[in-house]
C-alpha positions as CSV (number, residue, x, y, z in Angstrom):
1,M,0.0,0.0,0.0
2,R,1.2,3.5,-0.8
3,M,2.4,5.4,2.3
4,R,0.9,8.8,3.1
5,G,2.2,10.8,6.0
6,L,3.6,13.9,7.6
7,N,7.1,15.0,8.8
8,M,7.5,16.2,12.4
9,G,10.6,18.3,11.8
10,G,11.6,20.8,14.5
11,W,10.8,18.5,17.4
12,L,14.0,16.4,17.7
13,S,15.8,18.2,14.8
14,Q,16.5,21.8,13.7
15,I,15.7,23.1,17.1
16,D,18.2,25.9,16.5
17,A,15.9,27.1,13.7
18,I,12.9,27.1,16.1
19,Q,15.0,29.1,18.7
20,E,16.2,31.6,16.1
21,K,12.6,32.6,15.2
22,D,11.7,33.6,18.7
23,P,14.7,33.5,21.1
24,E,13.0,35.3,23.9
25,K,10.2,32.6,24.2
26,F,12.4,29.6,23.5
27,P,12.2,27.4,26.7
28,G,15.5,25.6,26.2
29,I,16.3,22.4,24.2
30,D,15.0,19.9,26.8
31,K,11.8,21.7,27.7
32,H,11.2,22.2,23.9
33,M,11.5,18.4,23.3
34,D,9.1,17.7,26.2
35,T,6.4,20.1,25.0
36,F,6.6,20.8,21.2
37,I,5.0,17.5,20.2
38,G,2.9,15.0,22.2
39,L,0.5,12.0,21.8
40,D,-2.3,14.3,20.6
41,D,-0.2,15.3,17.6
42,F,0.3,11.7,16.6
43,L,-3.4,11.2,17.0
44,N,-4.1,14.2,14.8
45,V,-2.0,12.6,12.0
46,K,-4.0,9.4,12.4
47,N,-7.4,11.1,12.5
48,W,-6.6,13.2,9.5
49,G,-6.3,10.0,7.5
50,F,-2.5,9.5,7.3
51,D,-0.6,6.3,8.1
52,H,2.8,7.4,9.3
53,V,5.0,10.2,10.6
54,R,8.7,10.8,9.8
55,I,10.7,11.9,12.8
56,P,13.9,13.8,11.8
57,V,16.7,13.4,14.4
58,D,19.8,15.4,14.7
59,S,22.5,13.1,16.1
60,Y,24.4,15.9,18.0
61,L,21.3,16.4,20.2
62,F,21.3,12.8,21.3
63,F,24.9,11.7,21.2
64,T,28.1,13.2,22.6
65,D,31.2,13.8,20.5
66,D,32.5,10.4,21.4
67,N,29.2,8.7,20.4
68,K,27.8,8.2,23.9
69,P,24.0,8.4,24.0
70,M,22.5,11.1,26.2
71,E,19.9,9.0,28.1
72,N,18.0,12.0,29.3
73,R,17.2,12.9,25.7
74,I,16.9,9.4,24.3
75,K,13.7,9.2,26.3
76,N,12.1,11.6,23.7
77,L,12.8,9.0,21.0
78,D,11.3,6.3,23.2
79,N,8.2,8.5,23.5
80,A,8.0,9.0,19.8
81,V,8.1,5.2,19.2
82,D,5.4,4.8,21.9
83,F,3.2,7.6,20.6
84,A,3.2,6.2,17.1
85,K,2.3,2.7,18.4
86,Q,-0.5,4.1,20.5
87,S,-1.8,6.0,17.5
88,G,-1.7,3.0,15.2
89,I,0.6,4.6,12.7
90,K,4.1,3.8,11.5
91,M,7.2,5.9,12.3
92,I,10.2,6.7,10.2
93,L,13.3,7.4,12.3
94,D,15.2,9.7,10.0
95,L,18.9,10.5,10.8
96,H,18.5,14.1,9.7
97,E,22.1,15.2,10.6
98,C,24.9,12.9,11.5
99,P,28.6,13.3,12.4
100,G,30.3,15.1,9.5
101,H,27.1,15.8,7.4
102,D,24.7,18.7,7.5
103,F,22.4,18.9,4.5
104,S,21.7,22.6,5.1
105,D,25.4,23.5,5.4
106,A,26.4,21.5,2.3
107,T,26.4,24.5,-0.1
108,K,28.9,26.4,2.1
109,T,31.6,23.8,2.7
110,P,33.9,22.2,0.0
111,V,33.1,18.5,1.0
112,Q,31.1,17.2,3.9
113,K,33.4,15.4,6.3
114,L,31.3,12.2,6.0
115,F,32.6,11.9,2.5
116,A,36.3,12.5,3.2
117,D,38.9,10.0,2.3
118,D,39.2,8.6,5.9
119,D,36.5,6.6,7.6
120,I,36.3,8.6,10.9
121,Y,32.8,10.1,10.4
122,I,31.4,7.1,8.6
123,K,32.3,4.9,11.6
124,K,30.8,7.4,14.0
125,T,27.6,7.3,12.0
126,E,27.7,3.5,11.9
127,N,28.0,3.4,15.7
128,I,25.0,5.7,16.0
129,W,23.0,3.4,13.8
130,A,24.1,0.3,15.7
131,Y,22.7,1.9,18.9
132,L,19.4,3.1,17.3
133,A,18.7,-0.1,15.4
134,E,19.4,-2.3,18.5
135,R,17.2,-0.1,20.6
136,Y,14.2,0.1,18.3
137,G,14.6,-2.8,15.9
138,N,12.0,-5.0,17.6
139,N,9.3,-2.4,16.9
140,E,7.5,-3.5,13.7
141,H,6.0,0.0,13.2
142,V,9.5,1.7,13.2
143,L,11.4,2.2,9.9
144,F,15.0,3.4,9.7
145,E,16.2,6.1,7.2
146,T,19.9,6.0,6.7
147,L,20.6,9.8,6.1
148,N,18.6,12.8,5.1
149,E,19.6,14.6,1.9
150,P,23.2,13.4,1.3
151,V,25.4,15.8,-0.7
152,A,28.4,13.7,-1.8
153,P,30.9,14.8,-4.5
154,T,30.2,11.8,-6.7
155,P,27.4,9.2,-6.9
156,E,29.9,6.5,-6.4
157,I,30.9,7.9,-3.0
158,W,27.3,8.1,-1.8
159,N,26.5,4.6,-3.1
160,N,29.3,3.2,-1.0
161,V,28.3,5.1,2.1
162,K,24.6,4.3,1.6
163,D,25.4,0.6,1.4
164,R,27.6,0.7,4.5
165,L,24.8,2.4,6.5
166,C,22.2,-0.1,5.2
167,R,24.4,-3.0,6.1
168,Q,24.9,-1.6,9.6
169,I,21.2,-1.2,10.2
170,R,20.4,-4.6,8.8
171,R,23.0,-6.2,11.1
172,H,21.3,-4.8,14.2
173,A,17.7,-4.8,13.0
174,P,17.2,-7.9,10.7
175,K,13.4,-7.4,10.3
176,S,13.0,-3.7,10.1
177,T,12.3,-1.7,6.9
178,I,15.2,0.5,5.8
179,I,14.8,3.7,3.8
180,T,17.6,5.2,1.8
181,G,17.7,7.8,-0.9
182,S,19.6,9.3,-3.8
183,N,22.5,11.8,-3.8
184,M,22.3,15.6,-4.0
185,W,19.5,16.3,-1.5
186,N,17.6,13.1,-2.6
187,W,16.7,14.8,-5.9
188,P,14.8,12.7,-8.6
189,N,17.4,13.0,-11.4
190,T,20.1,11.4,-9.3
191,F,18.1,8.1,-9.1
192,S,19.7,7.2,-12.5
193,E,23.1,7.1,-10.7
194,M,21.9,5.2,-7.6
195,T,22.6,1.5,-7.1
196,P,20.0,-0.6,-5.3
197,F,20.9,-2.2,-2.0
198,E,20.4,-5.9,-2.1
199,D,17.6,-6.4,0.4
200,D,13.9,-7.3,0.2
201,N,12.7,-4.9,2.8
202,I,13.8,-1.5,1.6
203,I,12.1,1.7,0.4
204,Y,13.9,4.4,-1.6
205,S,13.3,8.1,-0.8
206,V,13.1,11.1,-3.0
207,H,12.7,14.7,-2.0
208,F,11.1,17.4,-4.2
209,Y,10.9,21.2,-3.9
210,E,11.2,22.1,-7.5
211,P,11.1,24.6,-8.9
212,L,13.0,26.0,-5.9
213,L,12.6,29.5,-7.3
214,F,8.9,29.1,-6.7
215,T,8.7,26.9,-3.6
216,H,11.4,28.8,-1.6
217,Q,10.9,32.3,-3.0
218,N,12.0,34.8,-0.3
219,A,13.0,32.1,2.1
220,P,15.6,33.8,4.3
221,W,17.9,30.8,4.7
222,I,18.7,30.7,0.9
223,G,21.2,33.3,-0.1
224,N,20.9,33.1,-3.9
225,P,19.6,36.5,-5.2
226,E,17.3,34.7,-7.7
227,I,15.3,33.4,-4.7
228,K,14.3,36.9,-3.7
229,I,11.9,37.3,-6.7
230,E,8.2,36.6,-6.4
231,R,6.9,34.0,-8.9
232,T,3.8,32.1,-9.6
233,Y,3.1,28.5,-10.7
234,P,2.9,27.2,-13.4
235,C,5.5,29.4,-15.0
236,D,8.7,29.5,-17.0
237,Y,11.6,30.2,-14.6
238,G,14.2,30.9,-17.3
239,E,17.8,29.9,-16.7
240,G,17.2,28.7,-13.1
241,F,20.3,28.8,-10.9
242,I,23.4,26.8,-10.0
243,R,23.9,25.0,-6.7
244,K,26.6,22.7,-5.3
245,Y,29.0,20.9,-7.7
246,G,27.4,22.7,-10.7
247,F,23.9,21.2,-9.9
248,K,21.4,23.2,-11.9
249,Q,17.9,23.8,-10.6
250,S,14.6,25.3,-11.6
251,A,15.3,26.1,-15.2
252,G,12.6,26.2,-17.8
253,K,8.8,25.8,-17.8
254,W,7.3,24.0,-14.8
255,D,3.8,22.4,-14.8
256,K,2.3,18.9,-14.3
257,E,4.0,17.5,-17.4
258,R,7.3,18.8,-16.2
259,F,6.8,17.0,-12.8
260,A,6.1,13.7,-14.6
261,K,9.3,14.2,-16.7
262,E,11.4,15.0,-13.6
263,F,10.2,11.8,-11.9
264,E,11.0,9.6,-14.9
265,P,14.4,8.5,-13.4
266,V,12.5,7.6,-10.1
267,N,9.8,5.7,-12.0
268,N,12.4,3.9,-14.1
269,F,14.3,2.9,-11.1
270,S,11.2,1.6,-9.4
271,L,10.1,-0.4,-12.4
272,K,13.6,-1.8,-13.1
273,Y,14.2,-3.0,-9.6
274,N,10.6,-3.5,-8.5
275,A,11.4,-1.0,-5.8
276,K,9.0,0.9,-3.5
277,V,9.5,4.7,-3.5
278,L,8.5,7.4,-1.0
279,C,8.6,11.1,-1.6
280,N,9.3,11.9,2.0
281,E,9.8,15.6,1.8
282,F,8.1,18.2,-0.3
283,G,6.4,21.5,0.3
284,V,6.1,25.2,-0.4
285,Y,7.3,28.0,1.9
286,T,4.1,29.1,3.7
287,P,4.0,32.9,2.7
288,V,4.0,32.0,-1.0
289,E,0.7,33.0,-2.7
290,L,-1.8,30.3,-1.5
291,Q,-3.7,29.5,-4.8
292,A,-0.4,29.0,-6.6
293,Q,0.7,26.7,-3.8
294,L,-2.4,24.6,-4.1
295,R,-2.0,24.3,-7.9
296,W,1.6,23.0,-7.2
297,Y,0.4,20.5,-4.7
298,D,-2.4,19.2,-6.9
299,D,-0.1,18.6,-9.8
300,L,2.7,17.0,-7.8
301,L,0.5,14.8,-5.8
302,C,-1.4,13.6,-8.9
303,V,1.9,12.6,-10.5
304,L,3.1,10.8,-7.4
305,K,-0.2,8.9,-7.2
306,D,-0.1,7.9,-10.8
307,M,3.4,6.5,-10.3
308,G,2.5,4.7,-7.1
309,I,4.9,6.8,-5.1
310,G,3.9,7.5,-1.5
311,F,4.4,10.8,0.3
312,T,5.4,12.4,3.6
313,Y,4.6,16.2,3.6
314,W,7.0,18.7,5.1
315,N,5.9,19.7,7.7
316,Y,3.4,19.0,10.5
317,K,4.1,22.0,12.7
318,N,6.0,25.2,12.2
319,L,9.4,25.5,10.4
320,D,7.8,27.7,7.7
321,F,5.9,24.8,6.1
322,G,3.6,23.7,8.9
323,I,0.1,22.4,8.6
324,I,0.0,23.9,12.1
325,S,1.7,27.2,12.9
326,I,1.9,28.3,16.5
327,G,4.1,31.0,17.8
328,E,5.6,31.9,14.4
329,S,5.4,35.7,14.3
330,L,6.4,35.8,10.7
331,H,3.2,33.8,9.7
332,E,0.9,35.2,12.4
333,K,-1.3,37.1,10.0
334,L,-1.5,34.6,7.1
335,K,-5.1,33.9,6.2
336,Q,-4.7,30.1,6.0
337,Y,-4.0,30.0,9.7
338,N,-6.9,32.3,10.7
339,N,-8.7,29.8,12.8
340,K,-8.7,28.7,16.5
341,E,-6.5,25.6,15.8
342,R,-4.0,27.6,13.6
343,I,-4.4,24.8,11.0
344,N,-3.7,25.4,7.3
345,Y,-6.9,23.6,6.1
346,P,-6.4,24.4,2.4
347,V,-3.1,22.5,2.3
348,L,-4.3,19.8,4.6
349,E,-7.3,19.1,2.4
350,V,-5.3,18.9,-0.8
351,L,-3.0,16.3,0.9
352,Q,-6.0,14.3,2.1
353,K,-7.3,14.1,-1.5
354,Y,-4.4,12.0,-2.5
């Protein structure tokens, strides 16, 4: 069955981004973990008709520099596993940042340390996965995702690291489903360079935010000047722009046909290897004009459904993409949140359609 769910970013990951938005009201990391998400949120996901959550986890929040688990914080992962079970939904444990790799910092550094010539950071990450897979591998509803949005210099390097992480998880969790994705932020066109991992219980992940010039227009965390221009969808975005390792994005005309074309490498990979695929991140920066957003969601979700690709929307709460927005001063006056629950019903309803 095609998976349909929501990300819960900002709870056990990207807490620094939450703090930056409202430093005066930030309660501290541990209090934030205790209060930002609870059982009721997992029940919301279930009651809205979705079957899973993806829990991004930043390793540095849970493990010391010498890879010792911080037991006082690991309890929050235990709670997530328990909340998902109580709610009758699956949970993806996503290693969002690991030693030597930060997807959001990848455009600013020459090569992420995880992909350096020595094995230091790969071994650190393997040790983290040994601990997590041992601790949660007996929970049938928990899936393990190797690494969020790898940005390796070559596909060969990522294929090697991917296989090492998959083997490590499988060694400690022989029955659990593993999720792994393609290189360069899990973009669709890098599926043509990805090698499958030899395993019968694996799902491949793809992320999609294209055209970035539309979905992330005016997003303050992207420095490219082209991002600062307001744009609609569908539209022709001209020359696009260049990111890491000459990776070109957003160029040309974007519409439903273009989405189908972009996902051809993903669909071809799925058909060739009889592989399950999950688009476990996609979304539009909340302040973007709402009707253009809804057209984008409709077209993308239709293409995913036609190809049998599941989805995990980014994001359940806050972080500029939330179905729910609470305490985000930047989005306080947006019309889609003008209700007691602060729920973005237009986006929620288009997700529920598919």
